[in-house]
N, CA, C and O atoms as a Tinker XYZ file with bonds, in Angstrom:
   536  protein
     1  N     -2.362000  -22.379000  126.629000    73     2
     2  CA    -2.237000  -23.340000  127.634000    64     1     3
     3  C     -0.758000  -23.579000  127.930000    63     2     4     5
     4  O     -0.323000  -23.918000  129.031000    81     3
     5  N      0.136000  -23.316000  126.576000    73     3     6
     6  CA     1.751000  -23.907000  126.921000    64     5     7
     7  C      2.232000  -22.860000  127.956000    63     6     8     9
     8  O      3.263000  -23.144000  128.567000    81     7
     9  N      1.632000  -21.713000  128.223000    73     7    10
    10  CA     2.452000  -20.574000  129.130000    64     9    11
    11  C      1.995000  -21.160000  130.237000    63    10    12    13
    12  O      2.792000  -21.195000  131.174000    81    11
    13  N      0.855000  -21.668000  130.412000    73    11    14
    14  CA     0.527000  -21.930000  131.688000    64    13    15
    15  C      0.851000  -23.437000  132.458000    63    14    16    17
    16  O      0.596000  -23.792000  133.609000    81    15
    17  N      1.344000  -23.972000  131.629000    73    15    18
    18  CA     2.147000  -25.587000  131.971000    64    17    19
    19  C      3.697000  -25.013000  132.068000    63    18    20    21
    20  O      4.519000  -25.561000  132.803000    81    19
    21  N      3.986000  -23.978000  131.342000    73    19    22
    22  CA     5.384000  -23.616000  131.575000    64    21    23
    23  C      5.949000  -22.646000  132.631000    63    22    24    25
    24  O      7.103000  -22.365000  132.955000    81    23
    25  N      4.452000  -22.131000  133.157000    73    23    26
    26  CA     5.068000  -21.171000  134.410000    64    25    27
    27  C      4.791000  -22.249000  135.919000    63    26    28    29
    28  O      5.258000  -21.997000  137.029000    81    27
    29  N      3.889000  -23.500000  135.562000    73    27    30
    30  CA     3.683000  -24.367000  136.531000    64    29    31
    31  C      5.397000  -24.849000  136.876000    63    30    32    33
    32  O      6.015000  -24.807000  137.940000    81    31
    33  N      5.757000  -25.231000  135.732000    73    31    34
    34  CA     7.052000  -26.147000  135.748000    64    33    35
    35  C      8.262000  -24.885000  136.283000    63    34    36    37
    36  O      9.073000  -25.085000  137.187000    81    35
    37  N      8.176000  -23.935000  135.702000    73    35    38
    38  CA     8.936000  -22.960000  136.547000    64    37    39
    39  C      9.166000  -22.116000  137.926000    63    38    40    41
    40  O     10.184000  -21.602000  138.391000    81    39
    41  N      7.741000  -22.179000  138.424000    73    39    42
    42  CA     7.284000  -21.912000  139.433000    64    41    43
    43  C      7.298000  -23.241000  140.899000    63    42    44    45
    44  O      7.332000  -23.013000  142.108000    81    43
    45  N      7.261000  -24.462000  140.243000    73    43    46
    46  CA     7.281000  -25.705000  141.333000    64    45    47
    47  C      8.733000  -25.243000  142.148000    63    46    48    49
    48  O      8.595000  -24.835000  143.301000    81    47
    49  N     10.131000  -25.303000  141.557000    73    47    50
    50  CA    11.073000  -25.159000  142.077000    64    49    51
    51  C     11.558000  -24.038000  143.064000    63    50    52    53
    52  O     12.447000  -24.199000  143.900000    81    51
    53  N     10.711000  -22.650000  142.811000    73    51    54
    54  CA    10.598000  -21.609000  143.383000    64    53    55
    55  C      9.690000  -21.929000  144.522000    63    54    56    57
    56  O      9.993000  -21.342000  145.560000    81    55
    57  N      8.755000  -22.637000  144.580000    73    55    58
    58  CA     7.877000  -22.907000  145.602000    64    57    59
    59  C      8.435000  -24.095000  146.242000    63    58    60    61
    60  O      7.773000  -24.553000  147.173000    81    59
    61  N      9.450000  -24.645000  145.947000    73    59    62
    62  CA     9.694000  -25.784000  146.762000    64    61    63
    63  C     10.840000  -25.143000  147.137000    63    62    64    65
    64  O     11.119000  -25.489000  148.285000    81    63
    65  N     11.746000  -24.254000  146.628000    73    63    66
    66  CA    12.836000  -23.417000  148.250000    64    65    67
    67  C     12.174000  -22.737000  149.301000    63    66    68    69
    68  O     12.471000  -22.641000  150.492000    81    67
    69  N     10.882000  -22.117000  148.414000    73    67    70
    70  CA    10.188000  -21.362000  149.926000    64    69    71
    71  C      9.618000  -22.424000  150.587000    63    70    72    73
    72  O      9.158000  -22.030000  151.658000    81    71
    73  N      9.454000  -23.576000  150.416000    73    71    74
    74  CA     8.881000  -24.702000  151.517000    64    73    75
    75  C      9.668000  -25.350000  152.135000    63    74    76    77
    76  O      9.366000  -25.977000  153.151000    81    75
    77  N     11.084000  -25.300000  151.508000    73    75    78
    78  CA    11.924000  -25.789000  152.249000    64    77    79
    79  C     12.902000  -24.679000  153.413000    63    78    80    81
    80  O     13.636000  -25.038000  154.333000    81    79
    81  N     12.597000  -23.375000  152.988000    73    79    82
    82  CA    13.347000  -22.483000  153.869000    64    81    83
    83  C     12.015000  -22.092000  155.133000    63    82    84    85
    84  O     12.230000  -21.599000  156.240000    81    83
    85  N     11.065000  -22.363000  154.737000    73    83    86
    86  CA     9.971000  -22.177000  155.823000    64    85    87
    87  C     10.040000  -23.635000  156.791000    63    86    88    89
    88  O      9.785000  -23.618000  157.996000    81    87
    89  N     10.401000  -24.788000  156.093000    73    87    90
    90  CA    10.957000  -26.272000  157.082000    64    89    91
    91  C     12.037000  -26.168000  157.981000    63    90    92    93
    92  O     11.920000  -26.449000  159.174000    81    91
    93  N     13.342000  -25.679000  157.337000    73    91    94
    94  CA    14.288000  -25.198000  158.028000    64    93    95
    95  C     14.487000  -24.482000  158.798000    63    94    96    97
    96  O     15.514000  -24.501000  159.476000    81    95
    97  N     13.292000  -23.396000  158.952000    73    95    98
    98  CA    13.336000  -22.473000  160.043000    64    97    99
    99  C     12.592000  -22.977000  161.034000    63    98   100   101
   100  O     13.028000  -22.858000  162.179000    81    99
   101  N     11.404000  -23.599000  160.827000    73    99   102
   102  CA    10.696000  -24.546000  161.698000    64   101   103
   103  C     11.642000  -25.375000  162.574000    63   102   104   105
   104  O     11.840000  -25.269000  163.784000    81   103
   105  N     12.274000  -26.369000  161.540000    73   103   106
   106  CA    13.121000  -27.398000  162.279000    64   105   107
   107  C     14.163000  -26.907000  163.096000    63   106   108   109
   108  O     14.598000  -27.567000  164.040000    81   107
   109  N     14.623000  -25.702000  162.769000    73   107   110
   110  CA    16.121000  -25.344000  163.590000    64   109   111
   111  C     17.189000  -25.721000  162.545000    63   110   112   113
   112  O     18.270000  -25.153000  162.706000    81   111
   113  N     17.106000  -26.460000  161.640000    73   111   114
   114  CA    18.228000  -26.769000  160.944000    64   113   115
   115  C     18.748000  -25.808000  159.634000    63   114   116   117
   116  O     17.999000  -25.357000  158.767000    81   115
   117  N     20.054000  -25.633000  159.705000    73   115   118
   118  CA    19.921000  -24.497000  158.570000    64   117   119
   119  C     19.635000  -25.122000  157.351000    63   118   120   121
   120  O     19.556000  -26.334000  157.155000    81   119
   121  N     19.464000  -24.080000  156.428000    73   119   122
   122  CA    18.940000  -24.240000  155.192000    64   121   123
   123  C     19.748000  -25.067000  154.456000    63   122   124   125
   124  O     19.151000  -25.867000  153.736000    81   123
   125  N     21.042000  -25.090000  154.441000    73   123   126
   126  CA    22.605000  -25.441000  153.378000    64   125   127
   127  C     22.543000  -26.924000  153.801000    63   126   128   129
   128  O     22.920000  -27.841000  153.072000    81   127
   129  N     22.167000  -27.041000  154.716000    73   127   130
   130  CA    22.458000  -28.891000  155.353000    64   129   131
   131  C     21.189000  -29.739000  154.799000    63   130   132   133
   132  O     21.369000  -30.864000  154.334000    81   131
   133  N     20.028000  -29.213000  154.861000    73   131   134
   134  CA    18.814000  -29.412000  154.027000    64   133   135
   135  C     19.185000  -30.038000  152.704000    63   134   136   137
   136  O     18.976000  -31.227000  152.465000    81   135
   137  N     20.015000  -28.785000  151.437000    73   135   138
   138  CA    19.967000  -28.925000  150.429000    64   137   139
   139  C     21.150000  -29.541000  150.028000    63   138   140   141
   140  O     21.254000  -29.822000  148.834000    81   139
   141  N     22.228000  -29.856000  150.929000    73   139   142
   142  CA    23.319000  -30.271000  150.628000    64   141   143
   143  C     23.104000  -31.848000  151.050000    63   142   144   145
   144  O     23.565000  -32.633000  150.221000    81   143
   145  N     22.577000  -32.346000  152.022000    73   143   146
   146  CA    22.174000  -33.627000  152.224000    64   145   147
   147  C     21.238000  -34.111000  151.107000    63   146   148   149
   148  O     21.699000  -35.196000  150.753000    81   147
   149  N     20.291000  -33.866000  150.480000    73   147   150
   150  CA    19.740000  -34.142000  149.395000    64   149   151
   151  C     20.538000  -34.162000  148.171000    63   150   152   153
   152  O     20.519000  -35.160000  147.451000    81   151
   153  N     21.155000  -33.253000  147.918000    73   151   154
   154  CA    22.253000  -33.366000  146.824000    64   153   155
   155  C     22.934000  -34.442000  146.855000    63   154   156   157
   156  O     23.063000  -35.170000  145.871000    81   155
   157  N     23.450000  -34.669000  147.993000    73   155   158
   158  CA    24.755000  -35.855000  147.928000    64   157   159
   159  C     23.750000  -37.123000  148.084000    63   158   160   161
   160  O     24.050000  -38.135000  147.451000    81   159
   161  N     22.704000  -37.133000  148.800000    73   159   162
   162  CA    21.695000  -38.443000  148.626000    64   161   163
   163  C     21.664000  -38.630000  147.167000    63   162   164   165
   164  O     22.264000  -39.643000  146.808000    81   163
   165  N     21.093000  -37.885000  146.163000    73   163   166
   166  CA    20.729000  -37.697000  144.826000    64   165   167
   167  C     22.151000  -38.267000  144.035000    63   166   168   169
   168  O     22.029000  -39.068000  143.109000    81   167
   169  N     23.237000  -37.882000  144.388000    73   167   170
   170  CA    24.374000  -38.282000  143.667000    64   169   171
   171  C     24.896000  -39.637000  143.724000    63   170   172   173
   172  O     25.557000  -40.253000  142.888000    81   171
   173  N     24.408000  -40.038000  145.048000    73   171   174
   174  CA    24.928000  -41.416000  145.771000    64   173   175
   175  C     24.057000  -42.076000  144.990000    63   174   176   177
   176  O     24.659000  -42.623000  144.066000    81   175
   177  N     22.839000  -42.270000  144.963000    73   175   178
   178  CA    21.660000  -42.856000  143.999000    64   177   179
   179  C     21.962000  -42.814000  142.732000    63   178   180   181
   180  O     21.769000  -43.942000  142.278000    81   179
   181  N     22.335000  -42.103000  141.925000    73   179   182
   182  CA    22.666000  -42.079000  140.524000    64   181   183
   183  C     23.758000  -42.921000  140.020000    63   182   184   185
   184  O     23.788000  -43.718000  139.082000    81   183
   185  N     24.888000  -42.453000  141.097000    73   183   186
   186  CA    26.043000  -43.308000  140.732000    64   185   187
   187  C     25.715000  -44.925000  141.043000    63   186   188   189
   188  O     26.164000  -45.881000  140.411000    81   187
   189  N     24.882000  -44.959000  142.097000    73   187   190
   190  CA    24.772000  -46.623000  142.625000    64   189   191
   191  C     24.210000  -47.170000  141.291000    63   190   192   193
   192  O     24.746000  -48.068000  140.642000    81   191
   193  N     22.856000  -46.408000  140.893000    73   191   194
   194  CA    22.103000  -46.955000  139.624000    64   193   195
   195  C     22.580000  -46.889000  138.479000    63   194   196   197
   196  O     21.843000  -47.361000  137.614000    81   195
   197  N     24.051000  -46.266000  137.956000    73   195   198
   198  CA    24.752000  -46.410000  136.964000    64   197   199
   199  C     25.483000  -47.451000  136.988000    63   198   200   201
   200  O     25.694000  -48.149000  135.996000    81   199
   201  N     25.952000  -47.665000  138.148000    73   199   202
   202  CA    26.744000  -49.216000  138.448000    64   201   203
   203  C     25.749000  -50.360000  137.958000    63   202   204   205
   204  O     26.018000  -51.245000  137.145000    81   203
   205  N     24.444000  -50.138000  138.679000    73   203   206
   206  CA    23.628000  -51.402000  138.669000    64   205   207
   207  C     23.118000  -51.588000  137.576000    63   206   208   209
   208  O     22.728000  -52.748000  137.443000    81   207
   209  N     22.913000  -50.816000  136.555000    73   207   210
   210  CA    22.530000  -50.770000  135.466000    64   209   211
   211  C     23.049000  -51.578000  134.283000    63   210   212   213
   212  O     22.575000  -52.135000  133.293000    81   211
   213  N     24.487000  -51.343000  134.958000    73   211   214
   214  CA    25.421000  -51.965000  133.368000    64   213   215
   215  C     25.308000  -53.774000  134.035000    63   214   216   217
   216  O     25.565000  -54.657000  133.216000    81   215
   217  N     25.076000  -54.033000  134.922000    73   215   218
   218  CA    24.996000  -55.477000  135.552000    64   217   219
   219  C     23.795000  -55.844000  135.136000    63   218   220   221
   220  O     23.511000  -56.943000  134.660000    81   219
   221  N     22.913000  -54.734000  135.345000    73   219   222
   222  CA    21.106000  -55.489000  134.872000    64   221   223
   223  C     21.186000  -55.367000  133.076000    63   222   224   225
   224  O     20.274000  -55.976000  132.515000    81   223
   225  N     21.876000  -54.866000  132.436000    73   223   226
   226  CA    22.077000  -54.887000  130.906000    64   225   227
   227  C     22.750000  -56.148000  130.617000    63   226   228   229
   228  O     22.243000  -56.987000  129.873000    81   227
   229  N     23.899000  -56.304000  131.197000    73   227   230
   230  CA    24.616000  -57.620000  130.901000    64   229   231
   231  C     23.586000  -58.832000  131.409000    63   230   232   233
   232  O     23.524000  -59.806000  130.660000    81   231
   233  N     22.859000  -58.851000  132.493000    73   231   234
   234  CA    21.670000  -59.840000  132.560000    64   233   235
   235  C     20.902000  -59.942000  131.763000    63   234   236   237
   236  O     20.718000  -61.063000  131.287000    81   235
   237  N     20.214000  -58.931000  131.336000    73   235   238
   238  CA    19.263000  -58.786000  130.509000    64   237   239
   239  C     19.717000  -59.415000  128.754000    63   238   240   241
   240  O     18.855000  -59.779000  127.955000    81   239
   241  N     21.058000  -59.418000  128.484000    73   239   242
   242  CA    21.759000  -59.604000  127.384000    64   241   243
   243  C     21.958000  -61.213000  127.508000    63   242   244   245
   244  O     22.046000  -61.897000  126.489000    81   243
   245  N     22.033000  -61.867000  129.006000    73   243   246
   246  CA    22.495000  -63.323000  128.804000    64   245   247
   247  C     21.222000  -64.005000  128.819000    63   246   248   249
   248  O     21.237000  -65.218000  128.608000    81   247
   249  N     19.691000  -63.195000  129.120000    73   247   250
   250  CA    18.778000  -63.971000  129.486000    64   249   251
   251  C     18.211000  -64.206000  130.529000    63   250   252   253
   252  O     17.218000  -64.933000  130.535000    81   251
   253  N     18.740000  -63.606000  131.743000    73   251   254
   254  CA    18.669000  -63.868000  132.862000    64   253   255
   255  C     17.334000  -63.040000  133.491000    63   254   256   257
   256  O     16.519000  -63.517000  134.281000    81   255
   257  N     17.330000  -61.970000  133.053000    73   255   258
   258  CA    16.087000  -61.144000  133.856000    64   257   259
   259  C     15.473000  -60.351000  132.118000    63   258   260   261
   260  O     16.002000  -60.202000  131.016000    81   259
   261  N     14.362000  -60.078000  132.608000    73   259   262
   262  CA    13.442000  -59.413000  131.876000    64   261   263
   263  C     13.498000  -58.012000  131.510000    63   262   264   265
   264  O     13.425000  -57.180000  132.415000    81   263
   265  N     13.653000  -57.534000  129.969000    73   263   266
   266  CA    14.043000  -56.218000  129.482000    64   265   267
   267  C     13.241000  -55.258000  130.352000    63   266   268   269
   268  O     13.650000  -54.455000  131.192000    81   267
   269  N     12.144000  -55.500000  129.997000    73   267   270
   270  CA    11.550000  -53.981000  130.565000    64   269   271
   271  C     11.306000  -53.766000  131.857000    63   270   272   273
   272  O     11.032000  -52.612000  132.188000    81   271
   273  N     11.350000  -54.807000  132.862000    73   271   274
   274  CA    11.437000  -54.975000  134.103000    64   273   275
   275  C     12.754000  -53.989000  134.506000    63   274   276   277
   276  O     12.496000  -52.899000  135.015000    81   275
   277  N     13.765000  -54.262000  134.343000    73   275   278
   278  CA    14.946000  -53.416000  134.247000    64   277   279
   279  C     14.849000  -52.286000  134.418000    63   278   280   281
   280  O     15.111000  -51.606000  135.411000    81   279
   281  N     14.192000  -51.840000  132.761000    73   279   282
   282  CA    14.322000  -50.394000  132.990000    64   281   283
   283  C     13.449000  -50.112000  133.369000    63   282   284   285
   284  O     13.717000  -48.952000  133.683000    81   283
   285  N     11.966000  -50.339000  133.769000    73   283   286
   286  CA    11.510000  -49.326000  134.388000    64   285   287
   287  C     11.719000  -49.488000  135.851000    63   286   288   289
   288  O     11.271000  -48.505000  136.441000    81   287
   289  N     12.210000  -50.324000  136.607000    73   287   290
   290  CA    12.937000  -50.107000  137.632000    64   289   291
   291  C     14.298000  -49.322000  137.655000    63   290   292   293
   292  O     14.698000  -49.046000  138.786000    81   291
   293  N     15.040000  -48.934000  136.653000    73   291   294
   294  CA    16.012000  -48.012000  136.729000    64   293   295
   295  C     16.044000  -46.871000  136.369000    63   294   296   297
   296  O     16.929000  -46.060000  136.642000    81   295
   297  N     14.731000  -46.619000  135.479000    73   295   298
   298  CA    14.204000  -45.133000  135.456000    64   297   299
   299  C     13.296000  -44.654000  136.606000    63   298   300   301
   300  O     12.902000  -43.488000  136.568000    81   299
   301  N     12.957000  -45.399000  137.553000    73   299   302
   302  CA    11.974000  -44.972000  138.521000    64   301   303
   303  C     13.415000  -44.611000  139.765000    63   302   304   305
   304  O     13.176000  -43.677000  140.530000    81   303
   305  N     14.483000  -45.154000  139.895000    73   303   306
   306  CA    15.532000  -44.755000  140.682000    64   305   307
   307  C     16.207000  -43.626000  139.971000    63   306   308   309
   308  O     16.631000  -42.861000  140.837000    81   307
   309  N     16.505000  -43.168000  138.726000    73   307   310
   310  CA    16.958000  -42.269000  137.796000    64   309   311
   311  C     16.240000  -40.877000  138.139000    63   310   312   313
   312  O     16.707000  -39.849000  138.630000    81   311
   313  N     15.275000  -41.115000  137.822000    73   311   314
   314  CA    14.031000  -40.023000  138.450000    64   313   315
   315  C     14.159000  -39.432000  139.631000    63   314   316   317
   316  O     14.317000  -38.247000  139.921000    81   315
   317  N     14.035000  -40.819000  140.573000    73   315   318
   318  CA    14.128000  -40.220000  141.968000    64   317   319
   319  C     15.437000  -39.510000  142.487000    63   318   320   321
   320  O     15.507000  -38.527000  143.225000    81   319
   321  N     16.263000  -40.108000  142.030000    73   319   322
   322  CA    17.782000  -39.150000  142.275000    64   321   323
   323  C     17.932000  -37.612000  141.741000    63   322   324   325
   324  O     18.508000  -36.717000  142.360000    81   323
   325  N     17.194000  -37.464000  140.259000    73   323   326
   326  CA    16.816000  -36.348000  140.130000    64   325   327
   327  C     16.236000  -35.307000  140.762000    63   326   328   329
   328  O     16.583000  -34.139000  140.586000    81   327
   329  N     15.114000  -35.762000  141.704000    73   327   330
   330  CA    14.123000  -35.096000  142.311000    64   329   331
   331  C     15.245000  -34.781000  143.514000    63   330   332   333
   332  O     15.527000  -33.668000  143.959000    81   331
   333  N     15.934000  -36.367000  144.008000    73   331   334
   334  CA    16.447000  -35.639000  145.402000    64   333   335
   335  C     17.420000  -34.503000  145.049000    63   334   336   337
   336  O     17.734000  -33.675000  145.904000    81   335
   337  N     17.879000  -34.460000  143.844000    73   335   338
   338  CA    19.219000  -33.094000  143.397000    64   337   339
   339  C     18.403000  -32.065000  143.405000    63   338   340   341
   340  O     18.697000  -31.214000  144.245000    81   339
   341  N     17.458000  -31.845000  142.743000    73   339   342
   342  CA    16.386000  -30.729000  142.721000    64   341   343
   343  C     16.388000  -30.108000  144.449000    63   342   344   345
   344  O     16.189000  -30.782000  145.460000    81   343
   345  N     16.654000  -28.762000  144.370000    73   343   346
   346  CA    16.557000  -28.133000  146.100000    64   345   347
   347  C     15.095000  -28.200000  146.125000    63   346   348   349
   348  O     14.375000  -27.815000  145.204000    81   347
   349  N     14.769000  -28.617000  147.029000    73   347   350
   350  CA    13.495000  -28.495000  148.188000    64   349   351
   351  C     13.036000  -29.914000  148.606000    63   350   352   353
   352  O     12.964000  -31.021000  148.072000    81   351
   353  N     12.733000  -29.311000  149.919000    73   351   354
   354  CA    11.330000  -30.848000  150.798000    64   353   355
   355  C     10.538000  -31.570000  149.884000    63   354   356   357
   356  O     10.561000  -32.773000  149.624000    81   355
   357  N      9.814000  -30.641000  149.422000    73   355   358
   358  CA     8.723000  -31.563000  148.101000    64   357   359
   359  C      9.496000  -32.174000  147.616000    63   358   360   361
   360  O      9.654000  -33.323000  148.028000    81   359
   361  N     10.262000  -31.703000  146.600000    73   359   362
   362  CA    10.840000  -32.798000  145.268000    64   361   363
   363  C     11.584000  -33.717000  146.173000    63   362   364   365
   364  O     11.747000  -34.666000  145.406000    81   363
   365  N     12.290000  -34.159000  147.592000    73   363   366
   366  CA    12.466000  -34.726000  148.018000    64   365   367
   367  C     11.559000  -35.921000  148.885000    63   366   368   369
   368  O     11.911000  -37.041000  149.256000    81   367
   369  N     10.312000  -35.238000  149.037000    73   367   370
   370  CA     9.208000  -36.308000  149.585000    64   369   371
   371  C      8.893000  -36.955000  148.288000    63   370   372   373
   372  O      8.968000  -38.182000  148.217000    81   371
   373  N      8.565000  -36.285000  147.305000    73   371   374
   374  CA     7.654000  -36.920000  146.300000    64   373   375
   375  C      9.134000  -38.114000  145.723000    63   374   376   377
   376  O      8.693000  -39.206000  145.366000    81   375
   377  N     10.553000  -38.001000  145.629000    73   375   378
   378  CA    11.278000  -38.852000  145.427000    64   377   379
   379  C     11.612000  -40.010000  146.337000    63   378   380   381
   380  O     12.177000  -41.020000  145.919000    81   379
   381  N     11.212000  -39.818000  147.712000    73   379   382
   382  CA    11.255000  -40.921000  148.423000    64   381   383
   383  C     10.161000  -41.364000  148.477000    63   382   384   385
   384  O     10.186000  -42.282000  149.297000    81   383
   385  N      8.942000  -41.211000  147.965000    73   383   386
   386  CA     7.786000  -41.843000  147.435000    64   385   387
   387  C      7.781000  -42.912000  146.522000    63   386   388   389
   388  O      7.239000  -44.014000  146.616000    81   387
   389  N      8.633000  -42.305000  145.407000    73   387   390
   390  CA     9.036000  -42.881000  144.346000    64   389   391
   391  C      9.573000  -44.319000  144.772000    63   390   392   393
   392  O      9.161000  -45.440000  144.473000    81   391
   393  N     10.593000  -43.918000  145.541000    73   391   394
   394  CA    11.405000  -45.010000  145.914000    64   393   395
   395  C     10.611000  -46.262000  146.640000    63   394   396   397
   396  O     10.775000  -47.478000  146.543000    81   395
   397  N      9.695000  -45.477000  147.397000    73   395   398
   398  CA     9.138000  -46.878000  148.382000    64   397   399
   399  C      8.141000  -47.444000  147.536000    63   398   400   401
   400  O      7.570000  -48.396000  148.068000    81   399
   401  N      7.680000  -47.111000  146.184000    73   399   402
   402  CA     6.580000  -47.770000  145.580000    64   401   403
   403  C      6.865000  -49.050000  144.997000    63   402   404   405
   404  O      7.784000  -49.084000  144.179000    81   403
   405  N      6.207000  -50.180000  145.283000    73   403   406
   406  CA     6.564000  -51.545000  145.294000    64   405   407
   407  C      6.276000  -51.938000  143.625000    63   406   408   409
   408  O      5.535000  -52.809000  143.169000    81   407
   409  N      6.901000  -51.239000  143.117000    73   407   410
   410  CA     7.192000  -51.493000  141.587000    64   409   411
   411  C      8.385000  -52.352000  141.435000    63   410   412   413
   412  O      9.529000  -52.154000  141.845000    81   411
   413  N      7.780000  -53.587000  140.605000    73   411   414
   414  CA     9.142000  -54.426000  139.936000    64   413   415
   415  C     10.225000  -54.679000  141.171000    63   414   416   417
   416  O     11.327000  -54.207000  140.890000    81   415
   417  N     10.167000  -55.277000  142.396000    73   415   418
   418  CA    10.745000  -55.760000  143.318000    64   417   419
   419  C     10.644000  -56.988000  143.429000    63   418   420   421
   420  O     11.421000  -57.553000  144.198000    81   419
   421  N      9.688000  -57.735000  142.718000    73   419   422
   422  CA     9.370000  -59.297000  143.035000    64   421   423
   423  C      8.382000  -59.999000  143.869000    63   422   424   425
   424  O      7.941000  -61.141000  143.741000    81   423
   425  N      8.091000  -58.998000  144.843000    73   423   426
   426  CA     6.997000  -59.348000  145.824000    64   425   427
   427  C      5.705000  -59.453000  144.849000    63   426   428   429
   428  O      5.147000  -60.509000  144.553000    81   427
   429  N      5.362000  -58.253000  144.439000    73   427   430
   430  CA     4.188000  -58.125000  143.921000    64   429   431
   431  C      3.940000  -58.141000  142.327000    63   430   432   433
   432  O      2.833000  -57.821000  141.895000    81   431
   433  N      5.131000  -58.571000  141.338000    73   431   434
   434  CA     4.983000  -58.528000  140.280000    64   433   435
   435  C      5.767000  -59.955000  139.898000    63   434   436   437
   436  O      6.383000  -60.673000  140.685000    81   435
   437  N      5.548000  -60.178000  138.328000    73   435   438
   438  CA     6.053000  -61.271000  138.073000    64   437   439
   439  C      7.528000  -61.317000  138.202000    63   438   440   441
   440  O      8.268000  -60.340000  138.321000    81   439
   441  N      7.900000  -62.679000  138.161000    73   439   442
   442  CA     9.585000  -63.017000  138.530000    64   441   443
   443  C     10.080000  -63.025000  137.283000    63   442   444   445
   444  O      9.510000  -63.099000  136.195000    81   443
   445  N     11.517000  -62.916000  137.653000    73   443   446
   446  CA    12.318000  -62.651000  136.610000    64   445   447
   447  C     12.626000  -63.982000  135.371000    63   446   448   449
   448  O     12.992000  -65.126000  135.641000    81   447
   449  N     12.371000  -63.454000  134.091000    73   447   450
   450  CA    12.560000  -64.467000  133.102000    64   449   451
   451  C     13.795000  -65.456000  133.327000    63   450   452   453
   452  O     14.896000  -65.012000  132.999000    81   451
   453  N     13.737000  -66.659000  133.815000    73   451   454
   454  CA    15.016000  -67.522000  133.477000    64   453   455
   455  C     15.435000  -68.021000  132.195000    63   454   456   457
   456  O     15.077000  -69.198000  132.229000    81   455
   457  N     15.873000  -67.853000  131.309000    73   455   458
   458  CA    15.823000  -68.489000  130.098000    64   457   459
   459  C     17.300000  -68.945000  129.941000    63   458   460   461
   460  O     18.296000  -68.224000  130.006000    81   459
   461  N     17.229000  -70.701000  129.653000    73   459   462
   462  CA    18.902000  -70.876000  129.582000    64   461   463
   463  C     19.448000  -70.432000  128.130000    63   462   464   465
   464  O     19.012000  -70.493000  126.981000    81   463
   465  N     20.749000  -69.904000  128.823000    73   463   466
   466  CA    21.532000  -69.457000  127.273000    64   465   467
   467  C     22.034000  -70.719000  126.431000    63   466   468   469
   468  O     22.419000  -71.783000  126.914000    81   467
   469  N     21.974000  -70.471000  125.415000    73   467   470
   470  CA    22.239000  -71.329000  124.139000    64   469   471
   471  C     23.601000  -71.529000  124.148000    63   470   472   473
   472  O     24.374000  -70.827000  124.800000    81   471
   473  N     24.053000  -72.799000  123.193000    73   471   474
   474  CA    25.172000  -73.154000  123.473000    64   473   475
   475  C     25.520000  -74.261000  124.499000    63   474   476   477
   476  O     24.829000  -74.587000  125.464000    81   475
   477  N     26.875000  -74.852000  124.073000    73   475   478
   478  CA    27.580000  -76.094000  125.002000    64   477   479
   479  C     28.483000  -75.269000  126.162000    63   478   480   481
   480  O     29.029000  -74.260000  125.719000    81   479
   481  N     28.639000  -75.466000  127.126000    73   479   482
   482  CA    29.363000  -75.111000  128.363000    64   481   483
   483  C     30.230000  -76.027000  128.897000    63   482   484   485
   484  O     29.626000  -77.089000  129.048000    81   483
   485  N     31.405000  -76.103000  129.261000    73   483   486
   486  CA    32.513000  -77.464000  129.695000    64   485   487
   487  C     31.309000  -77.945000  130.779000    63   486   488   489
   488  O     30.422000  -77.322000  131.361000    81   487
   489  N     31.800000  -79.636000  130.756000    73   487   490
   490  CA    31.006000  -80.162000  131.762000    64   489   491
   491  C     29.719000  -80.537000  131.279000    63   490   492   493
   492  O     29.081000  -81.308000  131.997000    81   491
   493  N     29.064000  -80.046000  129.916000    73   491   494
   494  CA    27.599000  -80.772000  129.334000    64   493   495
   495  C     28.088000  -81.750000  128.662000    63   494   496   497
   496  O     29.287000  -81.806000  128.390000    81   495
   497  N     27.129000  -82.754000  128.265000    73   495   498
   498  CA    26.937000  -83.804000  127.669000    64   497   499
   499  C     25.643000  -83.989000  126.891000    63   498   500   501
   500  O     24.488000  -83.813000  127.279000    81   499
   501  N     26.213000  -84.482000  125.407000    73   499   502
   502  CA    24.783000  -85.021000  124.458000    64   501   503
   503  C     24.716000  -86.517000  125.020000    63   502   504   505
   504  O     25.608000  -87.363000  124.962000    81   503
   505  N     23.660000  -86.615000  125.483000    73   503   506
   506  CA    23.173000  -88.297000  125.195000    64   505   507
   507  C     22.601000  -88.384000  123.796000    63   506   508   509
   508  O     21.735000  -87.590000  123.427000    81   507
   509  N     23.145000  -89.483000  122.895000    73   507   510
   510  CA    23.073000  -90.225000  121.588000    64   509   511
   511  C     23.573000  -91.382000  121.417000    63   510   512   513
   512  O     24.471000  -91.903000  122.078000    81   511
   513  N     22.919000  -91.873000  120.393000    73   511   514
   514  CA    23.271000  -93.165000  119.800000    64   513   515
   515  C     24.723000  -92.711000  118.924000    63   514   516   517
   516  O     24.883000  -91.521000  118.652000    81   515
   517  N     25.695000  -93.678000  118.533000    73   515   518
   518  CA    26.668000  -93.245000  117.865000    64   517   519
   519  C     27.174000  -94.768000  116.996000    63   518   520   521
   520  O     27.472000  -95.901000  117.375000    81   519
   521  N     27.090000  -94.168000  115.822000    73   519   522
   522  CA    27.349000  -95.041000  114.337000    64   521   523
   523  C     28.040000  -94.626000  113.545000    63   522   524   525
   524  O     27.833000  -93.568000  112.951000    81   523
   525  N     29.313000  -95.609000  113.310000    73   523   526
   526  CA    30.166000  -95.089000  112.342000    64   525   527
   527  C     29.947000  -95.626000  111.014000    63   526   528   529
   528  O     29.939000  -96.845000  110.840000    81   527
   529  N     29.782000  -94.868000  110.133000    73   527   530
   530  CA    29.615000  -95.294000  108.776000    64   529   531
   531  C     31.050000  -95.323000  107.999000    63   530   532   533
   532  O     31.715000  -94.299000  108.162000    81   531
   533  N     31.528000  -96.156000  107.326000    73   531   534
   534  CA    32.679000  -96.169000  106.192000    64   533   535
   535  C     32.387000  -96.274000  104.823000    63   534   536
   536  O     33.299000  -96.280000  103.996000    81   535
């Protein structure tokens, strides 16, 4: 069973490259353009997600966003970027479908957690009674 799974994993990139070559011949666009554009798109998506992950992590630490929501969304984008960097049209289609899924975009799921941060900030006041004891 291990060898069957290993052969499937190893055969997919070769099959994907074959389908890409056939697709490039069918469209008339050179193969290297298909491979280069998807590689550049994957690298840009990965770079942007790296920068967004930092800001999402800071938002989670401040309590402005839920932890699992950010991790699932970031993992989805990183997986799509890796699929875009893999050579082939089939992996690009899977990556685009993964990016188009309405997971954690706020329209269908729960809204992010907005918890107030602890501690006092400049301009905050405390209403209380004051009595001095000597």
